[in-house]
N, C-alpha and C positions, 0 to 999 in steps of 0.2 A: 633188508630187501627180500621180498618174496622170490623164490626160485622158479615160479610159474606165473604165466600171464595168459590172457585171452586175446587172441587176434580175431576181431570182429570184422568179417569181410563182406563186402557187398555195398549195395546202395545205401544212401543216407536217408533215413526217415526220422524226423525229430522225435517222435514219440518212442520209437524203438531205441534210439540212443539214450534217451532219458531213463527208460525202464532198465536197460542193461547196466547203466551206471549205478542204479539203485540196487539191483539184484546181485551183482558180483562184488565180493569183498577182496578180490585180488586185482592187480593192475590190468587195465584194458588198453589195447592198441587198436584203433579204428583204421582199417585199410579200405578206403573208399575211392571215389573218382573225382577227377579234376573239376567237374561241374556240380559237385555236391553243395548242398545248402550249408555254408560254413557257420550259420547262426546256430546250428545244432550242437556245436562244440564250444568249449571254453578254452581259455589260454593254457590251462593246466592239462588239457587232454592231449594225449599222444595220437596224432592223426596223420595219415599218409594220404595225399591226394594224387592217386595214380593217373597216368595218361591212359586213355583207351587204346588197346592194340588195334592194328588195321584189320586183323582177323579175330573176330570174337569167338569163333569156334561154334560147333554144334551145341545147341542149348546153352549158349554163352559159356562154354567150357573154359575158354582162355580168360574170361573175366574172373571166374572163380579162381583159376590157377594163379593168375598174376597177382590179384589182390591178396590172396592167401600167402603166396610165396614172399612177396615183398614185406608183408606184415611179419612173417616168421623171421625173415632176415633182419628186420629191425629189432625184433625181440632178442635175437642172438647178439646184435650189436650192443644192446642195452644190458646184456649180461644174464639174461634168463636161461635156465637150463631145460625147462619143459614148457610146452605151449599147448593151448587148446585152440583149435581152429573152429570158429563158431559162426553160424549164419546169423545175420542181423535180425531175422524174423523168428528166432527161437528165444524163449523166455523161461529161465529156470525158476522154480518156486522155492528152492533151497540149495543155493550154490555150494555152501560149505559141505553139505552131505553128498552132493553130486561129485565133488572132487575126491571124496573117499572111495568112490567106486572105480577110479582109474588105477590100474596096476602099474607100478613104477618100471617093471621090466618088460612092458608091453607097449604096443600101439593100440589105443583104445578106440573102438567104434561103437556105434549104436547097435547095429545088427548086421546079419547077413541076409540078403534078399533073394529069394527064389524067383527070379524074373529074367527073361531073355537068357543070357549066358550064366546068370547068377553073379552077384556082386556085393561089395561092402557098401552099406548105406553111408552116404557122405554128408549127412546132416551136420555132424560135428566129429572131430577126431582129437585125440590127445596123445602126446608122446614126447620122448626125448627130442630136443630141438634139432639136433643134427639129423636124426632119423626123419623128422618131419620135413626138413629142407630137401633131403633126398627124395622123399615121397612126392613132393610137389615140383620136382625138377623134371618136367615132361615137355618134350619139344616136338610132339607130333599130334595129329588130329585123330582122336578116337571116334568110334561110332556113337558113343554117348559118354558123358563125363565119368560115371561110375566105373565104366570099363577101364578107363585110363588108370584110375587109382588102384583098382583091383589087380590089373596087369602089373603095375609098378610094385605092388606089395609082393607078388610072386617073383618078379625079376630080382628084387632085392633080398628075397628069402625072408621077408618080414612076416609072411604067413605063419612062420614058426613061432611068432611071439605076438599074435593078435589076441585081443580080449574084447568080448562083446558085453555091454552092460544092460542090454534090453530087459532081461528078466530080473535085474536087481533094482530097477526103478520102482517106486511105490507112489501111492497117492500123495504122500508127504515129501517125496523127493522126485519130482516130475518135471517135465518140460512142456511148455505150451508152444505149439507150432502155429504161428499166425499165418496159416496158409491162405492163399488168395481166394480159395473156394469156401473158406470158413475155418476159424481156429479150432484146434483139437489138442487134447492132451496126448502126448506121444506114447504113453503106456497102453494106448489102444492097440498098438502093434503086437502086444503080448498075446492077443487072441486072434491075430491075423496070421494064418499059416504061411504066408509069404515071408514073414520076418522070423528068423531063428537066431539063437545064440551059439550055434555050433557050425563050424566050417565043414561042409560036406566033402567026402572023399573025391567025388567026381571033379572037383575044382582043380586037382593036380594035373588033369589032362587038358582041361579047357584053357588054362592060362600058361601053358608051357612056353 
C-alpha cells in the first residue's frame, strides 16, 4: 500500500475526474458533494458525498474546508501517512516527478503570494496527515480563505517547516490550472512578482 494519497476536493466534473484518474499513479479520494453526478465514478473509486453546510463561508471557504478535511480524515482512516490536498481543476503533466518535489519534513505549498496581507497559495498542499488535519480544523469565518490557512500555519508554528515548490516546477513537471477564465500552466507564476518561494519576515507580525 502506498503511504500517500490525493484528496481531490470540490465539485464533480466528469472530464476532470477522468483526467485525474489517468494522471495520478497513487490512490485518489474524491471528496465532493451530495448532489454530485455519480456517473463520474466507478464502484472501485473512493468517494465521499458530503452534505452542504448551512454557512458556505466567504468565497465558499467552508466548502473547501469541509470537503478537504473530510477527505483527509478518510485518508487517515484508510491508513495513509501523507496526503495531497488537490483542487479538482488542476491537472499535473508528470505526477511522479511532482511528488519528488515535496519534502517529507515540511508542509508543501505552491507559493507565497504578496497580496492583501500576504498568504500561502492554497491551490494544493501536501504534508503529514496529522498536520494536515490540524491545518484544516478551522471553526471561524476568515476575511478570505487563504487568510485562514496562513493564520493557522502560524498558530500551529508550521511556518517553521513550510516548503514552496514554485520555482522547482518545469515545463516537463507542470500543472495545468483549468481556470474559469481560461486554462494556463502554473509555471507562469514564476515570472509573476506576486508569487515567491520565500516566506517574508514581515509575516511574523501580520499573523501573530
